[in-house]
N, C-alpha and C positions, 0 to 999 in steps of 0.2 A: 504494500500500500504506500502510495506517495503521500507524504504529509506536507509537502511544499517546503519552501526555504524559510525556516523560522528558527535558526539556531539561537538568536537573541532572546527567544521566549522560552528557552529551557527544554525544548523537545529534542530528544536524541533519537538516533536511528537504530539503536540497539534492539535486537529482537528479544521479546520476552521469552523466557524458557518455557517450552511446551511441556505439558504434563506427561509423565511417563506412562500413565494409564488413563484411559478414557472411561469416565463413569457417567452413566446416564440413568435417569429414573423416569418411570412412566407416571405422567400426571394423572390425578383422579378423573379429570375430564379433559377432553380434547382442547388443545390450545386454541384451535379454530372456533371453539364454541364460546369462549369467554367473552362476556359482554361488558362494555364499559360505558353504560349510559346512566349510571346513577350520578347524583350530585357529587362533583369532585371534592375530595378532601385536600385542603392545603397541605403541601409537602415541602419540607426544607431542602429536598433533593433538587439539584440543578442538572438539567439535561443539556447536552451539546450535540447538535446534529451537524455532521461534517460530510461534505462530498455530495455527489449527485447534482442535479440541476437546481437553479434557484427556486423554481416552482415546486419541485419535489420537497426541498428543505422547508419551504413556506408551509406546505400542506401538512407535513409530518410535525413540524414545530407547533402548529396550531392545535393538532390533535393531542400533543403532549401537554400543552397549556390547558386545554379543556379538561384534561384528566387531573389537573392540579399541580403540574410540575412547572417550575420556572425554566424556561427554555431559551437557548441562544442557538443561532445557526452560523455556519461559516463554510466557505469553499475550501478546497485543499490548499490554496495558496495563502490563505489568511493565517494559517498556522493554528496551533492549539494552545496559545499562551494562557488564556483564561482557565483552561482545564487544569493547568499546572499550578497556577497561582491562587486559585480559589480554595477556601477551606470547606470542610464538611463533605457530605456525601455528594458524589457527582457520577453521572452516567454519560459516557461518550458513545454515541451511535455513529458509526462510520459506514458509508456506502462503499462496498468493496468492488473492485474490478475482477478480483480473483479470490476464491475462498481460501487460498493458501497464504494470503497476506497476513502478516502478524500485526497485533495491536501495538501502538506506540508505547515505549517504556518510559514512564514518568516517575518511577520510584515512589509511588504513593498508594498505600493500601486503601485509601478512601475512594479510589476511582474504580468504577466498574465499566467494562467495555462490552458493547453490543455490536456484533457484526451484522450488517444489513447485506445479506448474501445476494449474489447475482442470479441464483436460481434456487429451487427447492429440492434438489437432488440429495439423497442421503450422503453421498460422497462429499458434497460441499459442507454439510453440517459437520461431518467427521473431520474434514481438513481444517475448518475454522476452529473447532474446539481443541484440536491438537496443537494448533498454532498459538493458543493461549487466550482466546476470547472467552469472556465470562458467559455470554449468551449469544444465541444466533436466531435469526429470523429472516425469511426472504424479503428483500427490499420492496417487492411489489405486493406484499401481503396487505390485507386491510389494516388501516391505522389502529383499529381496536385490538387487533392481534399484536401489533408491535408494542402498544401500550401494555398489554397483558404480559408480554415477554419482559419488558422493563421492570414491571412490578415483581414478576417472579424472580428476576435477578437480584433485586433488592432484598427479597426474602430468602435468598440463598438457594433458589430452585432454578433448574434449567427446563423451560417449557419446550417440549418438542412434539411434533405430530406423532401419534401413536405408531404409525408404520415406520417412521424414521427411528424413533426411540427403540422399537423392538429390533430393528435391523442392526442398529449400532450395538445394542446390548447383547445380541446373540452372535456377534462376530467373534470367531475363535482365534483367528490369526490376524495380527495387525498388518494391514496392507499400507504400502507407501502412498501418501496423498498424491492424487493426480489432479491437476488443475482442469477446469472446464475447457479451457482453450486446448490443452494437450489432448483431452478426451475427444474433442471435436475433430482435431487434426488426425488423430489415430483412426477414428471411425471413417473419416473421409478417405484416408489412405487405404484402409482395408477394403472399402466398397468400390473404389474408383474403377470405372470401366466395366462393371458387371452388367449393367443394364443401360441401354442408350437413353440419354436425356436425363439421367438422374444426378449428375454432378451439380453441386450447389456452388454459388459464388464463393470466392475465397473469403475467409472470415475477416481479413483486413479491409475488404471492400464494403462490408456491411456497416450500418450505422454504429457509432460508438455507444458504450454503455450509458454515457451521460445523455446522448441523444435519445436513447430508448427510455430513460427515466422521464425526459421531457414529454415524449409521446404518451407515456402512461401516467402522467402527473395526476390525472383525474382519480386514480385509485386511492390517492392519499389526500389530495387537496379538496375534493368535493365531499360534502357530508352525506351520510346515508339518509334515505327517505325518513321522515320524522316519526311515523308510527307504523306498526303492524307489518313490517317486512317479514318475508318468509325465512330470512337469514337464520333465525333462531327458533323456528317453529311457531312463530306468532301468526296472527291472521293476516290475510292478504289485504292490500289496499286497492286492488284493481278488480275489474269484473272478470267473470269466469270465461268470457269470450269477447273478442273485439267486435265492435259494432260499426256500421257504416255511418259516415257523415252524411247528413241529409242532403246537403247541397252538392257535394262533389262526387259522391259515390266511392271515394277513397275510404280506406280503413282508418278509423279514429280510435286512439287509445283512451280508455275510460278509467278514471278513478272513481271508486264507489264511495269514498269518504268525501263529504262535501267540503270540509275545511281544507283537505289536501288538494282537492280539485281546483279550488279557487285561491290557493296559496299564491302569494306574489312570486314573480320570477327572481332570479339571482340578483342580489344587490352588491355583493363584494366584487371589487374590480378583478381580482385574480380568478374568481369563479366565472365571471362573465367572459374573461379572456379564454379560459380553458374551454368553456361551452362553445364559444365562437369558433375555436380551432377544430373541435370535434365536428361541428356542423359543416365547416368548410370541407373536411375530409369526406363526410357523408355525401355532400354535393358532388365531389369529384368521382365518387363511385357511380352516382347516377342510378337510373333504373334500366335494367336490361330489357331488350326487346323480347317480347313473349311472356313477360310477367303479367298475369291476368288475375282478375277478381272473380271468385266463384261463390255462388250461394251454397251454404251448407245443406239446406233443404229447400225444395220448392216452397214458395210463399213464406219463406223465413226472412226475418230481418237480419240474421247473422250472415256475415260474409267473411271471406279470407282470401289471401293470395295463394297462387299456385304457379309453379314454373315446371315445365317438362322439356328436357333436352333430348339428345340422341343417345340411345344406349350404346355402350362400348364393351368390348371384351375385357373382363377384369384381369389386370396384370399387377404383379407386386415385385418390388425390388428388395423385399425382405429375404435375406439368404438363410439357408438351413441352420447354420451355427447361431445366427442372430435370433432366429425363431426359438431355438432351444432355450436361450437365455430369457426370452420373453414368456413363453408358455410353461417352461420348466416341467416337461412331462417325465414320467419314469418309464423309460423305454425297455421293453423286454429284450432279452438276449437275441441277437440276430436282426433287430430292427434298427436301421441306421437313421441318422439325422435327415438324410435326403429322403428316405421313405416317409418319415413323419411329416416333413415339409410338403411333400407331394400330396399326402392324405389331407392335410389342412387346406391346401389349395383346391383340391377336388371338392371338399365340403363347401368351401366358399363359392365355387362355381355352381355347384348343385343348388345351394340355397338361393342363388341369384338367377337360377335357370339359364346360366351361361352368359348373361349380359348384366351390366349395371349402368344406371344413369346417375353418375355422381353429382350431376348438376341439379337433379330433381329436388324441388323445394315444395313442401305442402304445409300450408298454415290455415286451412279452412275446415278440415273434416274431423278434427280431434282437438282436445285441449293442449296437445303437445306439438311443437314444431318438428317436422321431419326434414332431413337433408340426406339425400342419397339412400333413402329407405330406413335410416336409423332414427329412432324417435324416443320413446318414453323411458321412464325410470332411470334417468341418468345415462342411458346408452349413447345418445348423441353428445352429451356433455363430455363423456369419457373419450369419445372419438376425437372431439375437438382438442382436448388436452394432449392426446397422443399426437395429433397433427402439430401442435405447438412444439412438442419435443423433437419432431422431425424436420420442422421448417421454421427458422427464425423469421423469415419473411411473413409467414402466415400469422405468427404471434403478433408481430408489429402491426400488421394490417388490422387485426381485431382491435388492438389498443388504439390505433389512430381513430377509429370510428366509435370509440367509447364502449366497447364490448369485451368482456373477458369471461373465462370460466375458472372458478376457484374452488378448492376443496373446503367445504364448510360443513361442520358436523360430520366429517368423514364422508361427505357426499359431494360430487362435482355439481356446482350450481352456476347458472348464468349470473353475471353482473353487467348492468348496462346504465349508461348515463341518460337521464331525462334532461335534455338541454333546456327545455322550457321552464323547468323548475330549478335546475342547477344542483341535482342530487343524484345519488346512486340508488338503483333498484336492484333487488336480489331475488333469486329463486323464480317462482312462478310470475311474480310481477315483472321481472326483467325479461322473462321469456315472452310474456304477452306484449311487452313493449317492442321487442324485436319482431314479433309476428305482425305488428301493425305498421312497420316501416319498410316500404318496398326497397329502399336504398340498402338497408342492412341485409335483407334477404338477397338482394342483388350481389352483395359482396360474396356471399356463399357461392352463388352461381359463378361469379367471375374467378374466384380462387379455384374451384373445381374445373373450370374450363380453361384456366390459364390465360385469362384475358384481362388481368388487372391493369388499369391505366398506368402509364409511366409516372405520372405525378404522384402516385401513391407508393411506388416502390422506392423506399429510402436507400440512399447510398448509390455507389457506382456498380458497374457490372452489366453484362449483357441481359437485356430485358427478356428476350425470347427464352434464353436458358433458364432464367429465374422463374418465368411463368410455366415452363415445362416442368421444372422441379416442383412447383406448387401442385400441378396436376397429379404428378406421381405421388407426392406426399399425401394427398387426399385418398388415393386408392390404397396406399400402404396403411394409413390410419384406419380405414374401413376394414382391411384385412386383419390388422392386429386386434381391433375391437372384437371381431368375431372369434379370433383365436384365444382371447382371454375371457370370452363370455360363453354363450350357449354352444358355440362351435369348438370349444377347447377340447380336443380329443384326448382321452386317456390312452396311455401306451397299449393297454390290453385290447383296445378296440382295433388294433392292427393285426391281431392274431386270431387263430381259430377259424370259426365259420363267419366271422364278421366280413362284410363286403362294403364297398363304397356306397351302395344304395342304402344299406342298413344304417351306416353311420350318418348319412344325410337325413334319413327318416327320423332318427332320434334327435339329431340337432334341430330339425324343423319343428318337432314337437316341443323341444326345450325353448326355442325362440317364441313359441306361442304362449308360454308361461304356465303357471299352475303345476309345475313339476320341480322336484328338489334338485335335480342334477343328474350326472352320469352314473353315480354310484349304484343305484338299484339294478342296472343292466349288466354289471360285471359278472354276476353269477349265471347269467343266461348263456354265456359262452357263444353268443351269436345265433342262438336258436330263435327263429323269427316268432314262433308262437309264444315263447317265454318273454320275448321283448315286448310284445303287445300286452301280455298279462302284467308284466312289471309296470308298464306305462299306465294301465288302467288303475292299478292299485296304488301307484305313487301320486296320482292326480288328487289335488287337495282343494279344489274349488267347488266341490259338490257334485252329486250324481246328475242333477239336471243339467249342469254346465257341460259335463262330459258327454251326455247324449246330444246336446245342442252343437257341440264342437266336433262330433265324430266325423262328419263329412270332410271337414278341413284336415283333421288329424290322420285319418285312415284312408278314406276313399281318394283323396287328392294326392296321396303320396306317390312319388315318381317310381318307387321300387315295387315291382309287381309281387315279389315274394312277401313283402310287408303287407300289401293289400290282401293277398290270399290268406295270410295268417290271420288277419282280423276277421275274414269271412269264415274261417274254419271253426269258430266258436259256435256252440249250439244256440239256435233261436230259443227265445223264452217260451215257456208253456203256460197254459192257464193256471196250473197249480204251482207256479214258481213261488218259492218261499221268500224272495226278496233279499236273501242274505248273500249278495254278491255285488259285483260292479257290472254296469251295463253299457254297451256301446251300440252304435248303429253301423252296420257294414253289410254290403250287398243288398241294401234295401230292407233289411230286417233288424229288429232289436235283438241283441245277442247277450248271453250271460257269460261273464268272465269270472270264474271262481279263482280264489287265491292260489290254489294248487290243484 
């Protein structure tokens, strides 16, 4: 970490000695869940925010002041003199370019250091803690989370996301810290040349970390919506569906709370400037040709946007070794990484019926937004987070238009800027806001199609190559989402009597929901009759629902053996005792005994 030229203020460049062992503890509740909305208690602790863009420091500084901390901010060149000369408890929060940067050594036990990490990867947490920082938190995390981490540090606790804490605590062998930059370069070197069009721009040609903080300043500088956000399980402040504006026929976002609906717009100069910049970027996205408004039902006042593109053959640049690291299957003896990779690709193709329309957007026929066929229960949000991990450009594009996906309460949730009010919306409220703005939906289409305007692609580099990389990243994220969800194949499904069609039939049923996972099918050893039996008895949404969904689950299966197995169960008789599960197959209601 560079602390600027400030030798006259007593800051030395000596590295603080890293701890010999890394100790982490699981917090009683997720750090993401901690709320800081009570009346702040005055605190004698002084906080110093150093680094990042001026807007970022302003936003985080205000959040700390609202929480009761006296706060000052400074860029790297201003030095850290006040940190060294002040007495009492002090907290130094520094925006890092690399997680391996060490905190400044000031020889003062009264100073706590908080690393504002460049990303949320477990390796970054580990590297920063080993470098000697007292606490760590992603710099783009919600301000409430950063405040909670500061308070935890003052109480002698390190607040970590549960998954990160468990991964660090369970590590048996200490691994040398690897910087994010080194990891990116190593990954690029490993994958280069494997698939045409998948090379990304060189990391030095992309926007700097400070530029990215400027782009995402709204994450810390803007306040959360005042009441009822879904961020912590409270009630929503928006309607259950978007409604059409009477005059224009466009979709209008609706607040159900009258006080919120008629709240004045932003008054603070910084918030106004940020909202204006977000709006400028949304205008640059524009509305793609073919975006239509469709009625949910005939004679209904509810409407929504829909876009349909051209289906393409699904291809992935995810290699076998990489897939093993992502899916972590237990492969039986004799099953190679290549065979597992091919089986996952086959299931992906089968579930998509051989083609995918990655540009397809639907925002009219269900409460959830769909993109490329992925929709509810966090599936789309998880895919977008995967996309961010594979494409820096995609992440920055979302930030520019005021949209993000963050893990909150251990669930991926949308976050969006309502520029008319100057605040952040979370969860269902944010999703409804996105569904009602054709420009935000058009960004999804443009990213998947690789037609992002030049004005929105920050940094230098060939625009065509970067757009091609965006197209491939969307397909890869779709593939990975399947491989870590319903389509995640266990190793044993590649053995015995299991076939490609049976694997696809089970994955199809898992995607439809109301089933616990792959485990009930292991003991079937690929016997089609037993697979149908296991499915019927694992179904937990009720007997009526199983009957109603039988056509989709059994009769529409692409595998003939699976359909025949469903039809092999005996039709019910007048004297049936009702002590079984029942499905419809071959036009008849059939009895499925447990054994």
